[in-house]
C-alpha positions as CSV (number, residue, x, y, z in Angstrom):
1,X,-9.0,48.8,12.1
2,X,-11.9,50.5,13.9
3,X,-14.1,50.7,10.6
4,X,-13.9,47.1,10.3
5,X,-14.9,46.7,14.1
6,X,-18.0,49.0,13.3
7,X,-19.0,47.0,10.4
8,X,-19.1,43.7,12.5
9,X,-21.4,45.7,15.2
10,X,-23.6,46.7,12.6
11,X,-24.0,43.4,10.9
12,X,-26.1,41.9,13.9
13,X,-28.3,40.2,11.7
14,X,-25.9,37.8,10.1
15,X,-24.9,36.5,13.9
16,X,-28.1,34.8,14.5
17,X,-28.7,31.3,14.1
18,X,-29.5,29.6,10.7
19,X,-32.9,29.0,11.9
20,X,-34.0,32.5,12.5
21,X,-32.3,33.6,9.2
22,X,-34.1,31.1,7.0
23,X,-37.5,32.1,8.8
24,X,-36.7,35.7,7.8
25,X,-36.0,34.4,4.3
26,X,-39.2,32.4,4.2
27,X,-41.1,35.7,3.9
28,X,-39.0,36.1,0.5
29,X,-39.8,34.8,-2.7
30,X,-37.5,32.4,-3.9
31,X,-35.7,34.5,-6.3
32,X,-35.3,37.3,-3.5
33,X,-33.9,34.5,-1.1
34,X,-31.3,33.4,-3.5
35,X,-30.3,36.9,-4.0
36,X,-29.1,37.3,-0.7
37,X,-26.2,35.0,-1.4
38,X,-24.3,37.8,-2.8
39,X,-24.3,39.5,0.8
40,X,-21.3,38.7,2.9
41,X,-20.0,34.9,2.9
42,X,-22.6,34.0,6.2
43,X,-25.7,34.4,3.9
44,X,-24.1,32.4,0.7
45,X,-25.7,29.2,1.1
46,X,-28.6,30.1,3.5
47,X,-31.2,30.1,0.9
48,X,-30.7,26.6,0.3
49,X,-31.8,25.5,3.6
50,X,-35.3,27.0,2.9
51,X,-38.0,24.2,3.4
52,X,-39.7,25.3,0.2
53,X,-38.2,26.6,-2.9
54,X,-40.3,27.6,-5.9
55,X,-39.2,27.9,-9.5
56,X,-40.9,29.0,-12.5
57,X,-40.2,26.9,-15.8
58,X,-37.8,29.9,-17.1
59,X,-36.0,29.5,-13.6
60,X,-35.4,25.9,-14.3
61,X,-34.3,26.3,-18.2
62,X,-31.9,28.7,-17.3
63,X,-30.0,26.2,-15.0
64,X,-27.6,24.2,-17.0
65,X,-27.7,21.5,-14.5
66,X,-30.8,20.4,-12.8
67,X,-29.5,18.9,-9.5
68,X,-31.9,18.1,-6.9
69,X,-29.1,16.0,-4.8
70,X,-29.0,18.7,-1.8
71,X,-31.3,17.0,0.7
72,X,-34.6,17.5,-1.0
73,X,-37.8,15.8,0.4
74,X,-40.6,17.6,-1.3
75,X,-40.6,18.2,-4.9
76,X,-43.7,19.3,-6.8
77,X,-43.3,20.0,-10.7
78,X,-46.2,21.4,-12.6
79,X,-46.4,23.2,-15.9
80,X,-48.8,24.4,-18.6
81,X,-47.2,24.3,-22.2
82,X,-48.1,23.1,-25.5
83,X,-45.4,20.3,-25.7
84,X,-44.1,17.5,-23.3
85,X,-41.2,17.5,-21.3
86,X,-38.9,14.9,-20.4
87,X,-37.8,14.4,-17.2
88,X,-33.7,13.9,-16.3
89,X,-32.6,11.0,-15.1
90,X,-31.2,12.8,-11.8
91,X,-34.8,12.8,-10.7
92,X,-34.8,9.1,-10.1
93,X,-32.0,9.0,-8.0
94,X,-32.7,11.3,-5.2
95,X,-32.0,9.3,-2.0
96,X,-33.7,12.1,0.2
97,X,-36.7,12.4,-1.6
98,X,-40.3,11.6,0.5
99,X,-42.8,13.2,-1.9
100,X,-43.1,13.7,-5.5
101,X,-45.7,15.3,-7.2
102,X,-45.3,15.5,-11.2
103,X,-48.1,17.1,-13.2
104,X,-49.0,18.6,-16.6
105,X,-47.3,17.4,-19.8
106,X,-43.9,15.8,-18.7
107,X,-43.2,12.6,-20.4
108,X,-41.7,9.8,-18.2
109,X,-39.1,7.5,-20.0
110,X,-37.7,5.4,-17.3
111,X,-34.8,2.7,-18.3
112,X,-34.4,-0.4,-16.0
113,X,-32.0,0.1,-12.7
114,X,-31.7,3.7,-13.1
115,X,-34.5,4.7,-10.6
116,X,-33.2,4.5,-6.9
117,X,-35.6,6.3,-4.5
118,X,-35.6,4.7,-1.1
119,X,-37.4,7.1,1.0
120,X,-39.9,7.9,-1.5
121,X,-43.4,7.7,0.5
122,X,-46.0,9.7,-1.7
123,X,-45.8,9.6,-5.4
124,X,-48.5,11.6,-7.6
125,X,-48.8,11.7,-11.3
126,X,-51.1,13.7,-13.0
127,X,-51.4,14.2,-16.9
128,X,-48.3,11.9,-17.3
129,X,-47.2,10.4,-20.4
130,X,-45.2,7.1,-20.0
131,X,-43.0,6.6,-23.1
132,X,-42.9,2.8,-23.0
133,X,-44.5,-0.4,-21.5
134,X,-42.1,-0.7,-19.0
135,X,-41.7,2.6,-17.7
136,X,-44.3,2.4,-15.1
137,X,-42.8,-0.9,-14.1
138,X,-39.4,0.2,-13.8
139,X,-40.2,3.2,-11.6
140,X,-42.0,1.2,-9.1
141,X,-39.2,-1.3,-8.9
142,X,-37.1,1.7,-7.5
143,X,-39.5,2.8,-5.0
144,X,-39.0,0.3,-2.2
145,X,-40.7,2.1,0.4
146,X,-43.7,3.7,-1.6
147,X,-47.2,3.7,0.5
148,X,-49.4,6.6,-1.4
149,X,-49.8,6.5,-5.2
150,X,-52.2,8.9,-7.0
151,X,-52.4,8.2,-10.8
152,X,-54.7,10.4,-12.7
153,X,-55.0,11.1,-16.5
154,X,-51.9,9.0,-16.9
155,X,-51.3,7.2,-20.1
156,X,-49.0,5.4,-22.4
157,X,-49.7,4.1,-26.0
158,X,-50.3,0.2,-25.0
159,X,-52.5,1.2,-22.2
160,X,-53.5,-2.4,-21.6
161,X,-49.9,-3.0,-20.5
162,X,-50.2,-0.5,-17.8
163,X,-49.4,-2.5,-14.8
164,X,-49.7,-1.5,-10.9
165,X,-47.8,-3.7,-8.9
166,X,-46.3,-2.8,-5.4
167,X,-45.9,-5.2,-2.4
168,X,-46.0,-2.2,0.4
169,X,-48.5,0.3,-1.2
170,X,-51.0,1.4,1.3
171,X,-53.1,3.7,-0.4
172,X,-54.0,4.3,-4.2
173,X,-55.9,6.4,-6.2
174,X,-56.7,5.9,-9.9
175,X,-59.0,7.4,-12.6
176,X,-58.4,4.8,-15.2
177,X,-58.5,0.9,-15.6
178,X,-55.2,0.0,-15.1
179,X,-54.3,-3.6,-14.4
180,X,-53.6,-4.1,-10.7
181,X,-51.9,-6.8,-8.7
182,X,-49.5,-7.8,-5.6
183,X,-51.3,-5.0,-3.7
184,X,-51.2,-7.1,-0.4
185,X,-50.6,-4.3,1.6
186,X,-53.4,-2.2,0.4
187,X,-55.6,-0.5,3.0
188,X,-57.2,2.4,1.1
189,X,-58.3,2.7,-2.7
190,X,-59.9,5.8,-4.0
191,X,-61.5,4.8,-7.6
192,X,-63.0,7.8,-9.9
193,X,-63.9,6.4,-13.5
194,X,-66.3,7.4,-16.4
195,X,-67.4,4.8,-18.5
196,X,-65.4,5.9,-21.4
197,X,-62.4,5.7,-19.0
198,X,-62.9,1.7,-18.9
199,X,-64.0,0.3,-22.3
200,X,-61.1,-2.3,-21.9
201,X,-62.3,-5.9,-22.3
202,X,-62.2,-7.5,-18.8
203,X,-60.5,-4.6,-17.2
204,X,-63.3,-4.1,-14.8
205,X,-63.0,-7.5,-13.2
206,X,-59.0,-7.2,-13.2
207,X,-59.3,-4.2,-11.2
208,X,-61.9,-5.2,-8.7
209,X,-59.8,-8.8,-8.5
210,X,-56.8,-6.8,-7.4
211,X,-58.4,-4.4,-4.5
212,X,-60.7,-7.1,-3.4
213,X,-58.9,-7.4,0.2
214,X,-58.7,-3.6,0.8
215,X,-60.4,-2.5,3.7
216,X,-61.6,0.5,3.0
217,X,-62.8,2.0,-0.4
218,X,-63.9,5.2,-2.0
219,X,-65.7,4.7,-5.3
220,X,-67.3,7.6,-7.1
221,X,-70.7,7.3,-8.3
222,X,-69.8,7.7,-11.8
223,X,-67.8,4.5,-11.1
224,X,-70.6,2.2,-9.9
225,X,-71.5,1.5,-13.6
226,X,-68.4,-0.3,-13.8
227,X,-69.6,-3.1,-11.3
228,X,-72.0,-4.7,-13.8
229,X,-69.4,-5.1,-16.3
230,X,-67.4,-7.6,-13.6
231,X,-68.0,-11.2,-14.5
232,X,-68.0,-12.6,-11.6
233,X,-67.6,-9.9,-9.0
234,X,-65.2,-11.0,-6.4
235,X,-66.6,-11.1,-2.7
236,X,-64.8,-8.2,-0.2
237,X,-64.5,-10.4,2.3
238,X,-62.5,-8.1,4.6
239,X,-64.1,-5.1,3.3
240,X,-65.7,-2.5,5.9
241,X,-65.7,1.0,5.2
242,X,-67.4,2.4,1.6
243,X,-67.9,6.2,0.8
244,X,-69.7,6.9,-2.6
245,X,-69.0,10.6,-3.3
246,X,-71.1,12.4,-6.1
247,X,-71.0,15.3,-8.2
248,X,-71.0,16.7,-11.7
249,X,-74.1,15.0,-12.4
250,X,-74.1,14.2,-16.3
251,X,-75.8,11.6,-18.1
252,X,-78.8,10.4,-15.8
253,X,-78.6,7.0,-17.7
254,X,-75.2,6.3,-16.5
255,X,-76.6,6.7,-12.8
256,X,-79.5,4.3,-13.3
257,X,-77.1,1.8,-14.6
258,X,-74.8,2.7,-11.6
259,X,-77.8,2.1,-9.2
260,X,-77.7,-1.2,-10.4
261,X,-74.2,-1.5,-10.1
262,X,-74.4,-0.5,-6.4
263,X,-77.1,-3.2,-5.7
264,X,-74.4,-5.6,-6.8
265,X,-71.8,-4.0,-5.1
266,X,-73.6,-4.5,-1.7
267,X,-74.5,-8.2,-2.2
268,X,-70.5,-8.6,-2.0
269,X,-69.8,-6.9,1.1
270,X,-70.5,-9.2,3.9
271,X,-68.4,-7.6,6.0
272,X,-69.4,-3.9,5.5
273,X,-69.7,-1.7,8.7
274,X,-69.5,2.0,7.6
275,X,-71.2,3.5,4.7
276,X,-71.2,7.1,3.8
277,X,-72.9,8.9,0.8
278,X,-74.6,12.1,-0.2
279,X,-78.6,12.5,-0.5
280,X,-78.1,13.3,-4.6
281,X,-77.1,9.2,-4.5
282,X,-80.6,9.0,-2.9
283,X,-82.3,10.4,-5.6
284,X,-80.5,8.6,-8.2
285,X,-78.8,5.5,-7.2
286,X,-80.6,3.9,-4.1
287,X,-84.3,3.8,-5.6
288,X,-82.6,0.2,-6.5
289,X,-82.2,-0.8,-3.0
290,X,-83.1,-4.4,-3.1
291,X,-86.2,-5.9,-1.4
292,X,-83.9,-9.1,-0.5
293,X,-81.9,-6.9,2.3
294,X,-78.3,-7.4,1.7
295,X,-76.6,-9.3,4.4
296,X,-74.4,-6.5,5.6
297,X,-77.3,-4.2,6.4
298,X,-79.0,-6.9,8.3
299,X,-76.2,-8.0,10.2
300,X,-72.9,-6.0,10.0
301,X,-73.4,-2.3,9.3
302,X,-72.8,-0.3,12.4
303,X,-72.6,3.8,10.9
304,X,-74.1,5.4,8.0
305,X,-73.4,8.9,7.3
306,X,-75.6,10.9,4.7
307,X,-74.6,14.5,3.7
308,X,-76.7,17.1,2.0
309,X,-79.9,15.6,3.4
310,X,-83.1,17.3,3.1
311,X,-86.7,16.7,4.0
312,X,-87.9,15.6,0.9
313,X,-90.1,12.4,0.9
314,X,-87.5,10.0,-0.9
315,X,-84.7,11.2,1.2
316,X,-86.5,10.5,4.3
317,X,-88.3,7.3,3.1
318,X,-84.4,5.5,2.0
319,X,-83.3,6.7,5.8
320,X,-86.3,4.4,7.3
321,X,-85.5,1.8,4.8
322,X,-81.9,1.5,6.9
323,X,-83.7,1.9,10.0
324,X,-86.2,-0.6,9.4
325,X,-83.4,-3.1,8.0
326,X,-80.3,-2.0,10.0
327,X,-80.0,-5.0,12.5
328,X,-76.6,-4.0,14.0
329,X,-76.9,-0.5,13.0
330,X,-75.6,1.7,16.1
331,X,-75.3,5.3,14.5
332,X,-77.2,7.3,12.0
333,X,-75.4,10.7,11.2
334,X,-77.2,13.2,8.9
335,X,-76.0,16.4,7.6
336,X,-78.6,18.4,6.1
337,X,-78.0,20.7,3.2
338,X,-77.4,24.1,3.9
339,X,-80.8,25.7,3.0
340,X,-82.6,23.4,5.7
341,X,-84.0,25.3,8.2
342,X,-83.8,24.7,12.0
343,X,-87.5,24.3,11.7
344,X,-86.9,21.3,8.7
345,X,-84.4,19.6,10.5
346,X,-86.4,19.1,13.5
347,X,-89.2,17.6,11.2
348,X,-86.5,15.1,9.8
349,X,-85.8,14.3,13.1
350,X,-89.6,13.8,14.7
351,X,-90.3,11.3,11.7
352,X,-87.2,9.2,11.7
353,X,-87.4,9.1,15.8
354,X,-91.0,7.9,15.2
355,X,-90.2,5.4,12.7
356,X,-89.5,1.6,13.2
357,X,-85.9,0.6,13.9
358,X,-84.6,-2.8,13.7
359,X,-81.6,-1.7,16.2
360,X,-82.1,-1.1,19.7
361,X,-78.4,0.9,20.4
362,X,-78.9,3.2,17.6
363,X,-78.0,6.7,18.2
364,X,-79.6,8.9,15.5
365,X,-77.8,12.3,15.0
366,X,-79.1,15.4,12.4
367,X,-76.8,18.3,12.1
């Protein structure tokens, strides 16, 4: 009896609240945390309360019954193999799942009526193969509250039938020309395409018609050439924010055609208020800024942000173009390149402040 009392006194850690014990376990690897279940009964299921569990593929394959119905909210599956793995049906019926990321070499074979993910808010699929035409449709139909979806390098044999349709979807990121429809709630789209990704006839027109009501668009510079394939390009009547990221400069001819695509796009953005791009875009794209100034620049554009700016003549010249024609412009933000000295920043500031400007309410910020 005395020894038992002494043991209880010695094990004061087990008397701590769950929140403290799980915090202690969070400093261990998942395998080490699971091993604590062999300790006294108090520890048997504590590891299951950890907010994050990380298993390698061998751990998963050793488990005969892969069950995620344990209150899981966030699941990230990422493997690197020389073969595809089909995901189990149990993955599609987890009621507590809030975010799901599936990355690399998984096959989605989604039968009709199987998916029930009522709380899934974020879905990120990368390098995933859909086994048949209906799989993407069946997957989305079972995600009633989905708001954020990322599709990168996803494909199936009949890619022309890869259709994205969801009434509540708010944010969409894609890198391929999928068919898009029924996206009335969409508030932000991120489009990153290369020419080889959009060879499907009519695909560009279908894509931009599907997102023509989106207020905010991130259109990567490599996607601008896509605009030339639209016949006709729809008018983005509610579109107010455009960001054009730029990196991995490759074939120059693509950027020349991209410049013409940007010229076409600006003429279809009557409500554009915010524009952000890199100075690299000035070199390769903005040389195509039209002599007939787009109406959005004359009457609507309020804020422009240019990153990686230098004191080169063409950069300053295009900045002057915006100053001269921006009738509603309220703020021009210029973030200089890392190698631009304070003296060069001052030079840029002096030149732009002395340049003619259409807007009397303009504030120029150079950092």
